[in-house]
N, C-alpha and C positions, 0 to 999 in steps of 0.2 A: 506761971504755967507756960511751958514751951508750946509754940504753935506747930501744928502738924504740917509737914512738908509735902507738897503736891508737885509731882513731875508733870509739866505741861509740854507736850510735843506737838507743835503746830508750825508749819512753814510759812503761813501768811501772817506777817507782823501785826496787821490791824486786828485780826481775830485773836491772836495771841495776847495783844495788849488788853483787849476786852476781858479775856479769861483771867489773866493775871490780876487785873484791877479788881474784878469781881471777887476772886478768891482772897486777895489780900484784904479787901474791905470787910470780908466776913470772918477775918481772924486766922486765915491760913497763911502758910509761907510758901508761895509758888516759886518754882524754878523752871524757867522757860528754856527749851532746846528747840532749834529750828530743824534739826535733822535727827534721824534715827541713830546715826553714829554718835552724835553728841549725847543723846539720851542714854545710850548704853554705857558710855564713859561715866556719866553722872550717876547712873544706877549702881555702878560698881562700888561707889563710895557709901551706899546705903543711906538709911535714915528717912526714906520716903514712906508715907502712909498709903499713897494711891497715885496712879498715873492717869492722866487724861491724854488720850492718843488720837491724833488725826490719822485716818486711814490712808489718805493720799499724800504721802511724804515723798520728797524728791530723790532720796537715796535707797531706802528700803521701805517696802509696803508696810503700813501700820500693823497689818495682821501678822506679818513675819516678825516685826519688832516685838509684838506682844508675846509671840512664842519664845523668842530669845529672852525676854524679860522673865517669863515664867520659869524657864530653865535656870536662870541665875538667881532670881529673888522671890518668885511667887507673888509678885506685887499685884494687888487688886487694880483693876483698870476699867475705865469708861471710854468707849470709842466715840470719836467725832467723825462724821462723814457727811458729804454732800449727797450721798446716795441713800435713798430711803426705801428701797424695795425690800420685800420680805427676805429674799435670798441673801442680801448683804447682812441683814440683821441676824439671820439664822447662822451664817458662817461665823460671825463674831461671837455669838453666844455659844456655839458648839465648841469654839476654841477655849471657852471658859471665862470670857469677859464678864464683868459684873453688871454692866449696863451699856446702853447704846443710845446716842442722841444724834438726830439728823440736823444738819445746817439748813437754813438759819435757825438759831435757837436763842432762847432767852437766857442771859447770863444768870438771872435769879434761879431759873429752872435748873441750870447746870450745877450751881452751888447746892441747891436742894438735893440733887441726885448724889453729889459727892458726899454730903452728910449722911444720906440714907445708906449708901454703900459702906461707909466707915462704921456706921452703927451695926450693920449686919456682921461685918468682920469682927468687931469688938465683942458682939454677943456670942460669938463662937468660942465658948470657954473651953480650955484644954481639959481633956478627960483624964487619961492615965498617961503620964509622960514616960513611963518605963517601957523599954522595948518589949514587943509581944511577937510571938512566932506562931505560924500555922502553915503546914504543907509546904515547907521550903521557903515561905515568906517570913521576913522579919520586919515588923513595924517599929520605927522609932519616931513617936509622935512629937517629941521635943525638937527634933531636927526636921520634922515633916519629910521623912525619908522612908522608903520601902525597899528592901533588898530581896532578891530572889536567888536562892542558893549562894548567898554572899555577894551577889552582884547588884550594885545600886541601880534602880530604875529611874530613867529620866522622865518624870511625870509632871504634868501641869497640876495646878492646885486642885482643880475639879477631878482630874484623873486620880490624884492621890486620895481624895476623900471617897470617891466611888470604889476604888479597889480596897480601901480600908474597911468599908462597910461589908463587902463580900468576905474578906479575910476573917473578920471577927466572928462571923457566923457561918462556917463552912457547911455546905449542904442545905442551908436555908434558902428557899426561893424568894427573891425580892421582886415585887412587881416594879414596873417602870415608875409608877407614881411614888412608891416607897423610896426608890433610889433617888428620885428628884428631891423628895422631902429631906433626905438624910445627907445628900452630897452637894446640893446646890444652895447658894446663898439666897436666891430668889426663885423658888420652885415654879412660881406662876409664869416666869419668863422662859421656862424650858418646855420642850416638846418631847413626845415619845421618840421621835427620830433623833433628837439631841442626845438622849441616853444611848440609843443604838450607835450613833456616831462615836461617842466616847468609848463604848465597849469595843467597837471595832479598832479604834486607835490603841486601846489598852492591849488587846490581843496581839497586835503587831509588835508592840514593845516587849511583851512577854515572850513572844516567839524569838525575838532578837536576843533576849537574855538567856532563854532556855528553850531551844528549838524542839526538844523532846517532850516538853510539857504542853498541856492544853487545859489550863486550870479553870477557865470560865465556861460554864455550861449554859446553853440557851434552852429555855423551856418555852416552846412555842405557845403563844397566847397567854403566857403567864409572866415571864420575866427572866431573870438570870440568877445563877448561884455559883459558888466556888466549889469545885469538885472535891469531895471528901476523899482523903487518902485512906487506903485500906490498912 
C-alpha cells in the first residue's frame, strides 16, 4: 500500500526535521519545502494528500500560499504558527483551512491531527458526479468546479461546498448552523462570522463573474438562500 504524501512547508530546518521524522515514522511520505515558491512548484506535480503550512514563511505569507494552493489543487491544509491569538486562528479557518496548531507543539499531536483531517476528507463521499444546473450555475462535482453563465468560478474548497449547498436547493433558507454542517469538514471549528465571511467572499466572486446577478439572499436572523429564478 502506497504511503500518503504530505507537503511540509516550514522555513526552520530544526522544526521541519521534527515534522518530517514524525510523519515518516507514522507511515506517511513527507516532502519538505523551505519556501512558498518551492511548495507551489511541488504542488503542481500533484500527488499530495495534505499540506502542513507554516504561516511565517520568508517569501510568501503562509495564508497567501494556502489561497494559491486552493486555487490550483484544493489541497487540505493544517496551519502551523507561533501566534496563538484567536484572530490568527479565525483568519486561517475563514480561508478554509482544515486545522490550526500553534508552536510549540507535540509532534504526536500534529500527526494525530493529520490523520483526523485525512479521515474527514476521505469520509466526504462523492454524491452525483454528473453536472447539475440551476439559475445560470452549472455544478461539475467530478471536477469540483462551478460555472456561472459558462464562466468558471475561482473558489476555495469551502466556498465550493457552500455554494453547492445553496445551488442544489434554490429558495430554501439555510441557517448558519446548517451551512456549517454541510460545507465544513469540522463544523465545531467554525463560527457564525466564518460563514458570513465566506458568503461575503462568494458574493464578490459572483459579482466579478456576473455583475448583473445577485444570487445569494440574506435573511436577517435566519440565514442565506439562493434566489429563485422566475
